[in-house]
N, C-alpha and C positions, 0 to 999 in steps of 0.2 A: 683782612685780604692777604693773600701771600705776598704780593708785590709791596704791601707797605712793611710786612714783616722783613722781608728781604732787604728793604731800604733801611729799617731800624738797626739790621745787623749790620750793613754796610757802614753805617755811621758810628756804630760801636767798634768796629773793627779800625776805623780811619783814626777814631779818637784814643783808641787805648792798645793798638795792636795787639788785641787779644786772638788767640787761635779758633776757628769755628767749632771746635768742640767745647770751648769754654762759654760759647755763647747760646747753649741750649738747644743747639742742631740735632734733629733725629739720627741715630746712628747709620741710617740710609743715605743721609745727606754725605756727599764727599768730604772729608775732614780737610782736605787741602783744595777746597773748591777756588777754580781760578777766578770766580766772580767774586768771592769773598777776599782774595789775597791781592788782587789787582783793580785797583779802582778804575784804570783805564777799560778793563774789560767789563767792569759791572757797568759804567756808564755807556758804554758801547750797546751792551745788552738792552739797557732800559730804552735807550734812543731807538733800537729797532723795533721793541715793542709799542712804544708810546703812541704813534701815529693811529695803529690799529685800535687801541684801547680809546683815545681820543673820539676816533670815529664812531665807536660803538657807543660811548656817552653821548655824542651829539646825535645819533641816530634815536635813542632811547627819547631824548629830550623833545626831538620832532615828532615822531610817531605816536607817542603815548601822551600828548598833551592834552589836559582837560579843557573843557568849554567853561569859560567864565562869562564872558560878555553876553552870551545868548541866553544865560539864565539870571542876568542882573547882579552877578557877584560882584562884589569890589574887595578882594583881597589886597594886602600890603604890596604883593607882587602879582602882576598878570603873567609873568612868565614862569612860574615855578608851582604849577598846579597840574597834577596829573590823573589820569584813569587809565585802567587797562582797556585797550582797546581790543575789539574783536571778542569781548565777552558775550557768552549766551547764557541761558537758563542753566545749563548743566555744565558749561566748561569755562575756565578761564586760562587758556592754554598759554598765553603771553606770560603770565606771572609765575609758571612752575608750580604753583599752589593752587592745582586744579581742584581740590575738594575743599578749599577754604570756603566757610560759609559766608554768602554776600546776599543782599536784599534781592528780591524778586518781584517783578521782572527787573531784567537789566535797563537801565535809562541812561541815554547818551550824555546827561547832564551831571552824572554822579562822579564824585571824585574818589580817589581810593589812598588813604591814609597811609597803607604799607607801602604803596609805591612811591609816595612822596617821601617818606623816610628812606626808602632804598635809593631815591634819587639825591637825597642829600648826604647820605652815606658815599654813594657813588662821586659825587661832586668834591667831598673831604678827601677820598682816596685819590682821586685825579689831581687834587691840589698839593698832597704829598709828593707826588711823583714829579710833577710839574715843578715844585720848590727844591727838589734835590737835583733837576737837571737845569734849573737855571732858567726856566721858560718863566719869566715874570708876567708877561701879560696874560699867558694861559693861568697862571697861579692867581691872578687877580680876578680873571672870571670866575674860575672855580670857587673861590673865596666868597664872592657876591651871590652867586647861585646859591650856595650852602645857605647863607645867611639869608635870602628870600625864601627858600624852602621853610627853614625854621620859623621866620616871620609868619608863613601861611598857615604852619600847623598851630603856632603858638598863639599868635596876635589876632587871628580872625576875630569875628564878631562872637556875642556870648551864645548867638543861636547855633553857629557852626560848632561851638565847644560843646554845646548841648548835645548836637547829632553825634560829634564824635564819642563823648562820654557813654550817650544811648547806645551806639555800636559796640562798644567795650563790654557794656552789661550785658547786650544781647548776646554777645559771644561767649561771655563767662557764663550766662544761663544757659544757653544751647549747650557749651561744654559740660557743665554740670549734669544737664539733663541726660546726655549721651553717655557720661560715665555711669549714672544712675542706671540707664537701660543696661549697658554693659555688664555691671557688676549684678544686677537682678538676673539677667537672664544666665550668667554664670552661676549664681546661688540656684537658680532654678534647675540648670543642668546637673548640678552638684547634688540637689536633693533626687532627682530623678534616677541618677546613677545609683545612690545610697538605697533607694527603694528597688531597683532591679537586684541588686545584689543580696539584699534582704530575701527578696521572693525567691531567689535561687537556694538559698539556704534552706 
C-alpha cells in the first residue's frame, strides 16, 4: 500500500538523513518533498488522512461480516470472518473482482477467503500507520484483528481447510480449462487463417 511505503521512506529519512532520490522514489516524485524532509509535515499529513482510513476499515468490518453462529461454525475468532455482501449469480461488485469465479448459487452462509486475506492485510496496514502515529490503543486493536484473521484462515477445523483447498483446486482447474479453451480457439483461428490464405493462392 502506498501509505506504508511512504512511512517506510519516512523512517529511512529520519534514521539516515538520506535524500528522497536515494530512497528509490520515482522521478515524478518531488525530489525535495516537504513530507519527506519535514517530520512535522509528514505527521500532519498522516494525521489528516488517518481518521478517513480508519472509518473505511471499520465500515468494511461492519458491512462485510460473515455469518457464523447461524450456520453452527466455531472459528477461533467470531469477529474476523467475512463474505462479500450483495453477491449475485453474475456479479460481486463489492469485491472489485467481478469476474472472479465463485460457487453458484450465492449463499448467505458462505465466507470468502480473498476478503478475509484482504481484511488481514488491511489490519496490518492500519497497524503500521497507527504505530507511526503513536496510536497505541488502535495499534493493539489492529494487531489483534490481524491475528484473529490469520487464526480463522489457518486454524479452523480440517473440514474448513479441506474446502479452502478444494476451492483452490477448483480455481486452478477452471483456470487451466479456460487457458486450454483460449489456446485451442487461437490455434483453430490460426489454422483457419492459413487455410484461407492457401485457398487464395
